[in-house]
mmCIF file as Biopython writes it, N, C-alpha, C and O atoms, coordinates in Angstrom:
data_model
#
loop_
_atom_site.group_PDB
_atom_site.id
_atom_site.type_symbol
_atom_site.label_atom_id
_atom_site.label_alt_id
_atom_site.label_comp_id
_atom_site.label_asym_id
_atom_site.label_entity_id
_atom_site.label_seq_id
_atom_site.pdbx_PDB_ins_code
_atom_site.Cartn_x
_atom_site.Cartn_y
_atom_site.Cartn_z
_atom_site.occupancy
_atom_site.B_iso_or_equiv
_atom_site.auth_seq_id
_atom_site.auth_asym_id
_atom_site.pdbx_PDB_model_num
ATOM 1   N N  . MET A ? 1  ? 83.285  111.366 117.406 1.0 0.0 1  A 1 
ATOM 2   C CA . MET A ? 1  ? 84.924  110.594 116.891 1.0 0.0 1  A 1 
ATOM 3   C C  . MET A ? 1  ? 85.935  111.322 116.068 1.0 0.0 1  A 1 
ATOM 4   O O  . MET A ? 1  ? 87.164  111.278 116.123 1.0 0.0 1  A 1 
ATOM 5   N N  . LYS A ? 2  ? 85.246  111.907 115.402 1.0 0.0 2  A 1 
ATOM 6   C CA . LYS A ? 2  ? 85.968  112.708 114.117 1.0 0.0 2  A 1 
ATOM 7   C C  . LYS A ? 2  ? 86.833  113.556 115.075 1.0 0.0 2  A 1 
ATOM 8   O O  . LYS A ? 2  ? 88.063  113.585 115.060 1.0 0.0 2  A 1 
ATOM 9   N N  . LYS A ? 3  ? 86.128  114.153 115.803 1.0 0.0 3  A 1 
ATOM 10  C CA . LYS A ? 3  ? 86.869  115.296 116.735 1.0 0.0 3  A 1 
ATOM 11  C C  . LYS A ? 3  ? 88.004  115.012 117.349 1.0 0.0 3  A 1 
ATOM 12  O O  . LYS A ? 3  ? 88.988  115.735 117.503 1.0 0.0 3  A 1 
ATOM 13  N N  . VAL A ? 4  ? 87.765  113.591 117.797 1.0 0.0 4  A 1 
ATOM 14  C CA . VAL A ? 4  ? 88.887  113.246 118.496 1.0 0.0 4  A 1 
ATOM 15  C C  . VAL A ? 4  ? 89.853  112.955 117.658 1.0 0.0 4  A 1 
ATOM 16  O O  . VAL A ? 4  ? 90.947  112.907 118.221 1.0 0.0 4  A 1 
ATOM 17  N N  . HIS A ? 5  ? 89.872  112.765 116.647 1.0 0.0 5  A 1 
ATOM 18  C CA . HIS A ? 5  ? 90.879  112.180 115.405 1.0 0.0 5  A 1 
ATOM 19  C C  . HIS A ? 5  ? 91.612  113.769 115.052 1.0 0.0 5  A 1 
ATOM 20  O O  . HIS A ? 5  ? 92.810  114.002 114.891 1.0 0.0 5  A 1 
ATOM 21  N N  . TRP A ? 6  ? 90.692  114.537 115.010 1.0 0.0 6  A 1 
ATOM 22  C CA . TRP A ? 6  ? 91.313  116.011 114.612 1.0 0.0 6  A 1 
ATOM 23  C C  . TRP A ? 6  ? 92.013  116.673 115.704 1.0 0.0 6  A 1 
ATOM 24  O O  . TRP A ? 6  ? 92.777  117.612 115.482 1.0 0.0 6  A 1 
ATOM 25  N N  . ILE A ? 7  ? 91.765  116.184 116.981 1.0 0.0 7  A 1 
ATOM 26  C CA . ILE A ? 7  ? 92.408  116.519 118.150 1.0 0.0 7  A 1 
ATOM 27  C C  . ILE A ? 7  ? 93.690  116.001 118.347 1.0 0.0 7  A 1 
ATOM 28  O O  . ILE A ? 7  ? 94.597  116.781 118.638 1.0 0.0 7  A 1 
ATOM 29  N N  . ILE A ? 8  ? 93.913  114.762 118.228 1.0 0.0 8  A 1 
ATOM 30  C CA . ILE A ? 8  ? 94.734  113.760 118.124 1.0 0.0 8  A 1 
ATOM 31  C C  . ILE A ? 8  ? 95.884  114.480 117.013 1.0 0.0 8  A 1 
ATOM 32  O O  . ILE A ? 8  ? 96.961  114.988 117.324 1.0 0.0 8  A 1 
ATOM 33  N N  . LEU A ? 9  ? 95.329  114.357 115.723 1.0 0.0 9  A 1 
ATOM 34  C CA . LEU A ? 9  ? 96.060  114.899 114.958 1.0 0.0 9  A 1 
ATOM 35  C C  . LEU A ? 9  ? 96.874  116.135 115.209 1.0 0.0 9  A 1 
ATOM 36  O O  . LEU A ? 9  ? 98.101  116.211 115.265 1.0 0.0 9  A 1 
ATOM 37  N N  . ALA A ? 10 ? 95.857  117.229 115.370 1.0 0.0 10 A 1 
ATOM 38  C CA . ALA A ? 10 ? 96.677  118.363 115.804 1.0 0.0 10 A 1 
ATOM 39  C C  . ALA A ? 10 ? 97.961  118.348 116.798 1.0 0.0 10 A 1 
ATOM 40  O O  . ALA A ? 10 ? 99.056  118.888 116.645 1.0 0.0 10 A 1 
ATOM 41  N N  . VAL A ? 11 ? 97.432  117.491 117.949 1.0 0.0 11 A 1 
ATOM 42  C CA . VAL A ? 11 ? 98.809  117.457 118.883 1.0 0.0 11 A 1 
ATOM 43  C C  . VAL A ? 11 ? 100.067 116.800 118.309 1.0 0.0 11 A 1 
ATOM 44  O O  . VAL A ? 11 ? 101.227 117.197 118.414 1.0 0.0 11 A 1 
ATOM 45  N N  . ILE A ? 12 ? 99.652  115.831 117.747 1.0 0.0 12 A 1 
ATOM 46  C CA . ILE A ? 12 ? 100.853 115.205 117.090 1.0 0.0 12 A 1 
ATOM 47  C C  . ILE A ? 12 ? 101.656 116.132 116.233 1.0 0.0 12 A 1 
ATOM 48  O O  . ILE A ? 12 ? 102.880 116.200 116.343 1.0 0.0 12 A 1 
ATOM 49  N N  . THR A ? 13 ? 100.969 116.845 115.380 1.0 0.0 13 A 1 
ATOM 50  C CA . THR A ? 13 ? 101.443 117.616 114.540 1.0 0.0 13 A 1 
ATOM 51  C C  . THR A ? 13 ? 102.237 118.886 115.546 1.0 0.0 13 A 1 
ATOM 52  O O  . THR A ? 13 ? 103.209 119.523 115.139 1.0 0.0 13 A 1 
ATOM 53  N N  . ALA A ? 14 ? 101.836 119.012 116.406 1.0 0.0 14 A 1 
ATOM 54  C CA . ALA A ? 14 ? 102.175 120.763 117.279 1.0 0.0 14 A 1 
ATOM 55  C C  . ALA A ? 14 ? 103.643 119.687 117.715 1.0 0.0 14 A 1 
ATOM 56  O O  . ALA A ? 14 ? 104.736 120.148 117.387 1.0 0.0 14 A 1 
ATOM 57  N N  . VAL A ? 15 ? 103.627 118.503 118.328 1.0 0.0 15 A 1 
ATOM 58  C CA . VAL A ? 15 ? 104.500 117.991 119.352 1.0 0.0 15 A 1 
ATOM 59  C C  . VAL A ? 15 ? 105.619 117.775 118.259 1.0 0.0 15 A 1 
ATOM 60  O O  . VAL A ? 15 ? 106.780 118.007 118.597 1.0 0.0 15 A 1 
ATOM 61  N N  . SER A ? 16 ? 105.360 117.354 116.991 1.0 0.0 16 A 1 
ATOM 62  C CA . SER A ? 16 ? 106.080 117.108 116.011 1.0 0.0 16 A 1 
ATOM 63  C C  . SER A ? 16 ? 107.069 118.243 115.412 1.0 0.0 16 A 1 
ATOM 64  O O  . SER A ? 16 ? 108.239 118.027 115.096 1.0 0.0 16 A 1 
ATOM 65  N N  . LEU A ? 17 ? 106.378 119.538 115.306 1.0 0.0 17 A 1 
ATOM 66  C CA . LEU A ? 17 ? 106.898 120.888 114.825 1.0 0.0 17 A 1 
ATOM 67  C C  . LEU A ? 17 ? 107.779 121.316 116.108 1.0 0.0 17 A 1 
ATOM 68  O O  . LEU A ? 17 ? 108.959 121.572 115.873 1.0 0.0 17 A 1 
ATOM 69  N N  . ILE A ? 18 ? 107.325 121.422 117.452 1.0 0.0 18 A 1 
ATOM 70  C CA . ILE A ? 18 ? 108.391 121.709 118.775 1.0 0.0 18 A 1 
ATOM 71  C C  . ILE A ? 18 ? 109.479 120.827 118.833 1.0 0.0 18 A 1 
ATOM 72  O O  . ILE A ? 18 ? 110.577 121.309 119.109 1.0 0.0 18 A 1 
ATOM 73  N N  . ALA A ? 19 ? 109.373 119.577 118.617 1.0 0.0 19 A 1 
ATOM 74  C CA . ALA A ? 19 ? 110.829 118.834 118.395 1.0 0.0 19 A 1 
ATOM 75  C C  . ALA A ? 19 ? 111.222 119.017 117.695 1.0 0.0 19 A 1 
ATOM 76  O O  . ALA A ? 19 ? 112.414 118.813 117.927 1.0 0.0 19 A 1 
ATOM 77  N N  . GLN A ? 20 ? 111.034 119.537 116.150 1.0 0.0 20 A 1 
ATOM 78  C CA . GLN A ? 20 ? 111.731 119.688 115.016 1.0 0.0 20 A 1 
ATOM 79  C C  . GLN A ? 20 ? 112.851 120.914 115.281 1.0 0.0 20 A 1 
ATOM 80  O O  . GLN A ? 20 ? 114.076 120.854 115.379 1.0 0.0 20 A 1 
ATOM 81  N N  . TYR A ? 21 ? 111.957 122.008 115.353 1.0 0.0 21 A 1 
ATOM 82  C CA . TYR A ? 21 ? 112.312 123.610 115.619 1.0 0.0 21 A 1 
ATOM 83  C C  . TYR A ? 21 ? 113.115 123.930 116.902 1.0 0.0 21 A 1 
ATOM 84  O O  . TYR A ? 21 ? 113.783 124.959 116.996 1.0 0.0 21 A 1 
ATOM 85  N N  . SER A ? 22 ? 113.005 122.839 118.067 1.0 0.0 22 A 1 
ATOM 86  C CA . SER A ? 22 ? 113.339 123.279 119.601 1.0 0.0 22 A 1 
ATOM 87  C C  . SER A ? 22 ? 114.793 122.559 119.514 1.0 0.0 22 A 1 
ATOM 88  O O  . SER A ? 22 ? 115.318 122.455 120.622 1.0 0.0 22 A 1 
ATOM 89  N N  . THR A ? 23 ? 115.438 122.120 118.601 1.0 0.0 23 A 1 
ATOM 90  C CA . THR A ? 23 ? 116.526 121.047 118.947 1.0 0.0 23 A 1 
ATOM 91  C C  . THR A ? 23 ? 117.582 122.101 118.269 1.0 0.0 23 A 1 
ATOM 92  O O  . THR A ? 23 ? 117.236 122.616 117.205 1.0 0.0 23 A 1 
ATOM 93  N N  . GLY A ? 24 ? 118.927 122.469 118.864 1.0 0.0 24 A 1 
ATOM 94  C CA . GLY A ? 24 ? 119.854 123.466 118.693 1.0 0.0 24 A 1 
ATOM 95  C C  . GLY A ? 24 ? 120.315 123.301 117.281 1.0 0.0 24 A 1 
ATOM 96  O O  . GLY A ? 24 ? 119.711 123.566 116.242 1.0 0.0 24 A 1 
ATOM 97  N N  . GLU A ? 25 ? 121.725 122.718 117.491 1.0 0.0 25 A 1 
ATOM 98  C CA . GLU A ? 25 ? 122.343 122.680 116.236 1.0 0.0 25 A 1 
ATOM 99  C C  . GLU A ? 25 ? 122.605 121.404 115.634 1.0 0.0 25 A 1 
ATOM 100 O O  . GLU A ? 25 ? 122.780 120.368 116.275 1.0 0.0 25 A 1 
ATOM 101 N N  . HIS A ? 26 ? 122.629 121.512 114.325 1.0 0.0 26 A 1 
ATOM 102 C CA . HIS A ? 26 ? 122.862 120.057 113.702 1.0 0.0 26 A 1 
ATOM 103 C C  . HIS A ? 26 ? 123.823 119.598 113.511 1.0 0.0 26 A 1 
ATOM 104 O O  . HIS A ? 26 ? 124.840 120.274 113.355 1.0 0.0 26 A 1 
ATOM 105 N N  . HIS A ? 27 ? 123.801 118.171 113.458 1.0 0.0 27 A 1 
ATOM 106 C CA . HIS A ? 27 ? 124.622 117.021 114.041 1.0 0.0 27 A 1 
ATOM 107 C C  . HIS A ? 27 ? 125.305 116.855 112.569 1.0 0.0 27 A 1 
ATOM 108 O O  . HIS A ? 27 ? 126.516 116.811 112.785 1.0 0.0 27 A 1 
ATOM 109 N N  . HIS A ? 28 ? 125.055 116.738 111.113 1.0 0.0 28 A 1 
ATOM 110 C CA . HIS A ? 28 ? 125.446 116.564 110.240 1.0 0.0 28 A 1 
ATOM 111 C C  . HIS A ? 28 ? 125.042 117.466 109.402 1.0 0.0 28 A 1 
ATOM 112 O O  . HIS A ? 28 ? 124.107 118.232 109.633 1.0 0.0 28 A 1 
ATOM 113 N N  . TRP A ? 29 ? 125.929 117.440 108.029 1.0 0.0 29 A 1 
ATOM 114 C CA . TRP A ? 29 ? 125.750 118.514 107.020 1.0 0.0 29 A 1 
ATOM 115 C C  . TRP A ? 29 ? 124.271 118.277 106.266 1.0 0.0 29 A 1 
ATOM 116 O O  . TRP A ? 29 ? 123.542 119.163 105.821 1.0 0.0 29 A 1 
ATOM 117 N N  . TRP A ? 30 ? 124.047 116.903 106.251 1.0 0.0 30 A 1 
ATOM 118 C CA . TRP A ? 30 ? 122.384 116.679 105.615 1.0 0.0 30 A 1 
ATOM 119 C C  . TRP A ? 30 ? 121.622 117.135 106.177 1.0 0.0 30 A 1 
ATOM 120 O O  . TRP A ? 30 ? 120.650 117.489 105.510 1.0 0.0 30 A 1 
ATOM 121 N N  . ASP A ? 31 ? 121.584 117.329 107.256 1.0 0.0 31 A 1 
ATOM 122 C CA . ASP A ? 31 ? 120.298 117.902 108.187 1.0 0.0 31 A 1 
ATOM 123 C C  . ASP A ? 31 ? 119.934 119.025 107.972 1.0 0.0 31 A 1 
ATOM 124 O O  . ASP A ? 31 ? 118.815 119.417 108.304 1.0 0.0 31 A 1 
ATOM 125 N N  . LEU A ? 32 ? 120.845 119.795 107.350 1.0 0.0 32 A 1 
ATOM 126 C CA . LEU A ? 32 ? 120.577 121.230 107.039 1.0 0.0 32 A 1 
ATOM 127 C C  . LEU A ? 32 ? 119.733 121.008 105.530 1.0 0.0 32 A 1 
ATOM 128 O O  . LEU A ? 32 ? 119.102 122.034 105.274 1.0 0.0 32 A 1 
ATOM 129 N N  . ILE A ? 33 ? 119.584 120.079 104.610 1.0 0.0 33 A 1 
ATOM 130 C CA . ILE A ? 33 ? 118.856 120.092 103.475 1.0 0.0 33 A 1 
ATOM 131 C C  . ILE A ? 33 ? 117.171 119.747 103.896 1.0 0.0 33 A 1 
ATOM 132 O O  . ILE A ? 33 ? 116.988 118.777 104.632 1.0 0.0 33 A 1 
ATOM 133 N N  . PRO A ? 34 ? 116.261 120.348 103.543 1.0 0.0 34 A 1 
ATOM 134 C CA . PRO A ? 34 ? 115.360 120.029 103.781 1.0 0.0 34 A 1 
ATOM 135 C C  . PRO A ? 34 ? 114.480 119.056 102.785 1.0 0.0 34 A 1 
ATOM 136 O O  . PRO A ? 34 ? 114.404 119.085 101.556 1.0 0.0 34 A 1 
ATOM 137 N N  . GLY A ? 35 ? 113.870 118.221 103.695 1.0 0.0 35 A 1 
ATOM 138 C CA . GLY A ? 35 ? 113.504 116.889 102.999 1.0 0.0 35 A 1 
ATOM 139 C C  . GLY A ? 35 ? 114.434 115.627 102.590 1.0 0.0 35 A 1 
ATOM 140 O O  . GLY A ? 35 ? 114.270 114.644 101.867 1.0 0.0 35 A 1 
ATOM 141 N N  . PHE A ? 36 ? 115.437 116.095 103.357 1.0 0.0 36 A 1 
ATOM 142 C CA . PHE A ? 36 ? 117.021 114.861 102.877 1.0 0.0 36 A 1 
ATOM 143 C C  . PHE A ? 36 ? 116.204 113.691 103.429 1.0 0.0 36 A 1 
ATOM 144 O O  . PHE A ? 36 ? 115.713 113.219 102.403 1.0 0.0 36 A 1 
ATOM 145 N N  . TYR A ? 37 ? 115.801 112.997 104.389 1.0 0.0 37 A 1 
ATOM 146 C CA . TYR A ? 37 ? 115.442 112.049 105.076 1.0 0.0 37 A 1 
ATOM 147 C C  . TYR A ? 37 ? 114.304 111.085 103.861 1.0 0.0 37 A 1 
ATOM 148 O O  . TYR A ? 37 ? 114.400 109.948 103.401 1.0 0.0 37 A 1 
ATOM 149 N N  . ALA A ? 38 ? 113.208 112.249 103.658 1.0 0.0 38 A 1 
ATOM 150 C CA . ALA A ? 38 ? 112.412 111.985 102.635 1.0 0.0 38 A 1 
ATOM 151 C C  . ALA A ? 38 ? 113.104 111.348 101.197 1.0 0.0 38 A 1 
ATOM 152 O O  . ALA A ? 38 ? 112.883 110.271 100.645 1.0 0.0 38 A 1 
ATOM 153 N N  . ILE A ? 39 ? 113.849 112.243 100.897 1.0 0.0 39 A 1 
ATOM 154 C CA . ILE A ? 39 ? 114.622 111.886 99.267  1.0 0.0 39 A 1 
ATOM 155 C C  . ILE A ? 39 ? 115.017 110.354 99.579  1.0 0.0 39 A 1 
ATOM 156 O O  . ILE A ? 39 ? 114.625 109.278 99.128  1.0 0.0 39 A 1 
ATOM 157 N N  . TYR A ? 40 ? 115.932 110.716 100.515 1.0 0.0 40 A 1 
ATOM 158 C CA . TYR A ? 40 ? 117.066 109.297 101.161 1.0 0.0 40 A 1 
ATOM 159 C C  . TYR A ? 40 ? 116.113 107.789 101.423 1.0 0.0 40 A 1 
ATOM 160 O O  . TYR A ? 40 ? 116.478 106.664 101.083 1.0 0.0 40 A 1 
ATOM 161 N N  . GLY A ? 41 ? 115.040 108.085 102.000 1.0 0.0 41 A 1 
ATOM 162 C CA . GLY A ? 41 ? 114.070 107.053 102.188 1.0 0.0 41 A 1 
ATOM 163 C C  . GLY A ? 41 ? 113.716 106.305 100.805 1.0 0.0 41 A 1 
ATOM 164 O O  . GLY A ? 41 ? 114.002 105.156 100.469 1.0 0.0 41 A 1 
ATOM 165 N N  . PHE A ? 42 ? 112.890 107.463 99.991  1.0 0.0 42 A 1 
ATOM 166 C CA . PHE A ? 42 ? 112.366 107.326 98.693  1.0 0.0 42 A 1 
ATOM 167 C C  . PHE A ? 42 ? 113.468 106.680 97.638  1.0 0.0 42 A 1 
ATOM 168 O O  . PHE A ? 42 ? 112.956 106.039 96.721  1.0 0.0 42 A 1 
ATOM 169 N N  . VAL A ? 43 ? 114.642 106.748 97.644  1.0 0.0 43 A 1 
ATOM 170 C CA . VAL A ? 43 ? 115.713 106.556 97.115  1.0 0.0 43 A 1 
ATOM 171 C C  . VAL A ? 43 ? 116.118 104.975 97.357  1.0 0.0 43 A 1 
ATOM 172 O O  . VAL A ? 43 ? 116.191 104.070 96.526  1.0 0.0 43 A 1 
ATOM 173 N N  . GLY A ? 44 ? 116.320 104.955 98.559  1.0 0.0 44 A 1 
ATOM 174 C CA . GLY A ? 44 ? 116.701 103.759 99.598  1.0 0.0 44 A 1 
ATOM 175 C C  . GLY A ? 44 ? 115.348 102.268 98.772  1.0 0.0 44 A 1 
ATOM 176 O O  . GLY A ? 44 ? 115.628 101.156 98.325  1.0 0.0 44 A 1 
ATOM 177 N N  . CYS A ? 45 ? 113.995 102.955 98.894  1.0 0.0 45 A 1 
ATOM 178 C CA . CYS A ? 45 ? 112.976 102.125 98.668  1.0 0.0 45 A 1 
ATOM 179 C C  . CYS A ? 45 ? 113.024 101.612 97.203  1.0 0.0 45 A 1 
ATOM 180 O O  . CYS A ? 45 ? 112.740 100.419 97.096  1.0 0.0 45 A 1 
ATOM 181 N N  . ILE A ? 46 ? 113.278 102.167 96.230  1.0 0.0 46 A 1 
ATOM 182 C CA . ILE A ? 46 ? 113.339 102.174 95.035  1.0 0.0 46 A 1 
ATOM 183 C C  . ILE A ? 46 ? 114.967 101.392 94.516  1.0 0.0 46 A 1 
ATOM 184 O O  . ILE A ? 46 ? 115.149 100.764 93.473  1.0 0.0 46 A 1 
ATOM 185 N N  . LEU A ? 47 ? 115.854 101.638 95.459  1.0 0.0 47 A 1 
ATOM 186 C CA . LEU A ? 47 ? 116.875 100.678 95.351  1.0 0.0 47 A 1 
ATOM 187 C C  . LEU A ? 47 ? 116.961 99.222  95.667  1.0 0.0 47 A 1 
ATOM 188 O O  . LEU A ? 47 ? 117.509 98.329  95.021  1.0 0.0 47 A 1 
ATOM 189 N N  . ILE A ? 48 ? 116.356 99.172  96.711  1.0 0.0 48 A 1 
ATOM 190 C CA . ILE A ? 48 ? 115.872 97.707  97.232  1.0 0.0 48 A 1 
ATOM 191 C C  . ILE A ? 48 ? 114.826 96.976  96.445  1.0 0.0 48 A 1 
ATOM 192 O O  . ILE A ? 48 ? 114.986 95.756  96.474  1.0 0.0 48 A 1 
ATOM 193 N N  . VAL A ? 49 ? 113.687 97.441  95.675  1.0 0.0 49 A 1 
ATOM 194 C CA . VAL A ? 49 ? 112.921 96.933  94.870  1.0 0.0 49 A 1 
ATOM 195 C C  . VAL A ? 49 ? 113.888 96.437  93.325  1.0 0.0 49 A 1 
ATOM 196 O O  . VAL A ? 49 ? 113.962 95.332  92.786  1.0 0.0 49 A 1 
ATOM 197 N N  . LYS A ? 50 ? 114.433 97.558  93.005  1.0 0.0 50 A 1 
ATOM 198 C CA . LYS A ? 50 ? 115.377 97.345  91.679  1.0 0.0 50 A 1 
ATOM 199 C C  . LYS A ? 50 ? 116.277 95.995  91.910  1.0 0.0 50 A 1 
ATOM 200 O O  . LYS A ? 50 ? 116.457 94.989  91.224  1.0 0.0 50 A 1 
ATOM 201 N N  . ILE A ? 51 ? 116.758 96.425  93.177  1.0 0.0 51 A 1 
ATOM 202 C CA . ILE A ? 51 ? 118.035 95.084  93.393  1.0 0.0 51 A 1 
ATOM 203 C C  . ILE A ? 51 ? 117.331 93.855  93.617  1.0 0.0 51 A 1 
ATOM 204 O O  . ILE A ? 51 ? 117.847 92.795  93.263  1.0 0.0 51 A 1 
ATOM 205 N N  . SER A ? 52 ? 116.303 93.883  94.120  1.0 0.0 52 A 1 
ATOM 206 C CA . SER A ? 52 ? 115.588 92.628  94.393  1.0 0.0 52 A 1 
ATOM 207 C C  . SER A ? 52 ? 115.150 91.863  93.075  1.0 0.0 52 A 1 
ATOM 208 O O  . SER A ? 52 ? 115.382 90.678  92.836  1.0 0.0 52 A 1 
ATOM 209 N N  . LYS A ? 53 ? 114.343 92.932  92.109  1.0 0.0 53 A 1 
ATOM 210 C CA . LYS A ? 53 ? 114.110 92.531  90.911  1.0 0.0 53 A 1 
ATOM 211 C C  . LYS A ? 53 ? 115.103 91.505  90.086  1.0 0.0 53 A 1 
ATOM 212 O O  . LYS A ? 53 ? 114.937 90.368  89.644  1.0 0.0 53 A 1 
ATOM 213 N N  . TRP A ? 54 ? 116.345 92.538  90.080  1.0 0.0 54 A 1 
ATOM 214 C CA . TRP A ? 54 ? 117.611 91.576  89.394  1.0 0.0 54 A 1 
ATOM 215 C C  . TRP A ? 54 ? 117.951 90.323  89.953  1.0 0.0 54 A 1 
ATOM 216 O O  . TRP A ? 54 ? 118.364 89.354  89.317  1.0 0.0 54 A 1 
ATOM 217 N N  . TYR A ? 55 ? 117.787 90.377  91.000  1.0 0.0 55 A 1 
ATOM 218 C CA . TYR A ? 55 ? 118.508 89.324  92.339  1.0 0.0 55 A 1 
ATOM 219 C C  . TYR A ? 55 ? 117.528 88.055  91.724  1.0 0.0 55 A 1 
ATOM 220 O O  . TYR A ? 55 ? 117.904 86.902  91.509  1.0 0.0 55 A 1 
ATOM 221 N N  . GLY A ? 56 ? 116.267 88.575  91.526  1.0 0.0 56 A 1 
ATOM 222 C CA . GLY A ? 56 ? 115.196 87.593  91.175  1.0 0.0 56 A 1 
ATOM 223 C C  . GLY A ? 56 ? 115.267 86.820  90.224  1.0 0.0 56 A 1 
ATOM 224 O O  . GLY A ? 56 ? 115.163 85.602  90.371  1.0 0.0 56 A 1 
ATOM 225 N N  . LYS A ? 57 ? 115.512 87.564  88.746  1.0 0.0 57 A 1 
ATOM 226 C CA . LYS A ? 57 ? 115.818 87.291  87.721  1.0 0.0 57 A 1 
ATOM 227 C C  . LYS A ? 57 ? 116.722 86.567  87.262  1.0 0.0 57 A 1 
ATOM 228 O O  . LYS A ? 57 ? 116.538 85.659  86.451  1.0 0.0 57 A 1 
ATOM 229 N N  . LYS A ? 58 ? 118.062 86.984  87.862  1.0 0.0 58 A 1 
ATOM 230 C CA . LYS A ? 58 ? 119.305 86.587  87.405  1.0 0.0 58 A 1 
ATOM 231 C C  . LYS A ? 58 ? 119.345 85.330  88.237  1.0 0.0 58 A 1 
ATOM 232 O O  . LYS A ? 58 ? 119.399 84.260  87.632  1.0 0.0 58 A 1 
ATOM 233 N N  . ILE A ? 59 ? 119.325 85.335  89.447  1.0 0.0 59 A 1 
ATOM 234 C CA . ILE A ? 59 ? 119.806 84.252  90.712  1.0 0.0 59 A 1 
ATOM 235 C C  . ILE A ? 59 ? 119.000 83.492  90.876  1.0 0.0 59 A 1 
ATOM 236 O O  . ILE A ? 59 ? 119.369 82.367  90.538  1.0 0.0 59 A 1 
ATOM 237 N N  . VAL A ? 60 ? 117.395 83.569  91.489  1.0 0.0 60 A 1 
ATOM 238 C CA . VAL A ? 60 ? 116.374 82.787  92.031  1.0 0.0 60 A 1 
ATOM 239 C C  . VAL A ? 60 ? 115.628 82.034  90.831  1.0 0.0 60 A 1 
ATOM 240 O O  . VAL A ? 60 ? 115.585 80.808  90.723  1.0 0.0 60 A 1 
ATOM 241 N N  . PHE A ? 61 ? 115.089 82.879  90.012  1.0 0.0 61 A 1 
ATOM 242 C CA . PHE A ? 61 ? 114.074 82.167  88.604  1.0 0.0 61 A 1 
ATOM 243 C C  . PHE A ? 61 ? 115.070 81.210  87.816  1.0 0.0 61 A 1 
ATOM 244 O O  . PHE A ? 61 ? 116.230 81.545  87.575  1.0 0.0 61 A 1 
ATOM 245 N N  . ARG A ? 62 ? 114.610 80.185  87.496  1.0 0.0 62 A 1 
ATOM 246 C CA . ARG A ? 62 ? 115.110 79.229  86.616  1.0 0.0 62 A 1 
ATOM 247 C C  . ARG A ? 62 ? 114.323 79.233  85.348  1.0 0.0 62 A 1 
ATOM 248 O O  . ARG A ? 62 ? 113.315 79.897  85.106  1.0 0.0 62 A 1 
ATOM 249 N N  . GLY A ? 63 ? 114.810 78.569  84.744  1.0 0.0 63 A 1 
ATOM 250 C CA . GLY A ? 63 ? 113.878 78.340  83.301  1.0 0.0 63 A 1 
ATOM 251 C C  . GLY A ? 63 ? 112.972 77.225  83.117  1.0 0.0 63 A 1 
ATOM 252 O O  . GLY A ? 63 ? 113.201 76.170  83.708  1.0 0.0 63 A 1 
ATOM 253 N N  . GLU A ? 64 ? 111.888 77.359  82.298  1.0 0.0 64 A 1 
ATOM 254 C CA . GLU A ? 64 ? 110.951 76.873  82.287  1.0 0.0 64 A 1 
ATOM 255 C C  . GLU A ? 64 ? 111.100 74.984  82.275  1.0 0.0 64 A 1 
ATOM 256 O O  . GLU A ? 64 ? 110.454 74.143  82.899  1.0 0.0 64 A 1 
ATOM 257 N N  . ASP A ? 65 ? 112.191 74.842  81.319  1.0 0.0 65 A 1 
ATOM 258 C CA . ASP A ? 65 ? 112.669 73.403  81.038  1.0 0.0 65 A 1 
ATOM 259 C C  . ASP A ? 65 ? 113.653 72.935  82.201  1.0 0.0 65 A 1 
ATOM 260 O O  . ASP A ? 65 ? 114.168 71.820  82.279  1.0 0.0 65 A 1 
ATOM 261 N N  . TYR A ? 66 ? 113.808 73.935  83.041  1.0 0.0 66 A 1 
ATOM 262 C CA . TYR A ? 66 ? 115.093 73.485  84.267  1.0 0.0 66 A 1 
ATOM 263 C C  . TYR A ? 66 ? 114.698 72.054  84.868  1.0 0.0 66 A 1 
ATOM 264 O O  . TYR A ? 66 ? 115.759 71.430  84.891  1.0 0.0 66 A 1 
ATOM 265 N N  . TYR A ? 67 ? 113.786 71.326  85.312  1.0 0.0 67 A 1 
ATOM 266 C CA . TYR A ? 67 ? 113.488 70.067  85.247  1.0 0.0 67 A 1 
ATOM 267 C C  . TYR A ? 67 ? 113.308 69.300  84.750  1.0 0.0 67 A 1 
ATOM 268 O O  . TYR A ? 67 ? 113.412 68.184  85.260  1.0 0.0 67 A 1 
ATOM 269 N N  . ASP A ? 68 ? 112.971 69.471  83.587  1.0 0.0 68 A 1 
ATOM 270 C CA . ASP A ? 68 ? 113.348 68.408  82.453  1.0 0.0 68 A 1 
ATOM 271 C C  . ASP A ? 68 ? 114.547 68.106  81.712  1.0 0.0 68 A 1 
ATOM 272 O O  . ASP A ? 68 ? 114.528 67.236  80.840  1.0 0.0 68 A 1 
ATOM 273 N N  . ARG A ? 69 ? 115.712 68.834  82.024  1.0 0.0 69 A 1 
ATOM 274 C CA . ARG A ? 69 ? 116.744 68.324  81.729  1.0 0.0 69 A 1 
ATOM 275 C C  . ARG A ? 69 ? 117.498 67.396  82.661  1.0 0.0 69 A 1 
ATOM 276 O O  . ARG A ? 69 ? 118.564 66.895  82.303  1.0 0.0 69 A 1 
#
């Protein structure tokens, strides 16, 4: 079973590398930056968390005495 997992991992890695390096030209300038999409995704996740926390604190949550007023 472990051998099958390693074979599948090797095939996925090989196909990924072939697909990445077999394409011809880059369509956008940011395609030339190594790791751009990883950084872009990480920054996007951080922004989603920060914006949702701000939204929750400022708009959604109410004070403890909200229903007592």
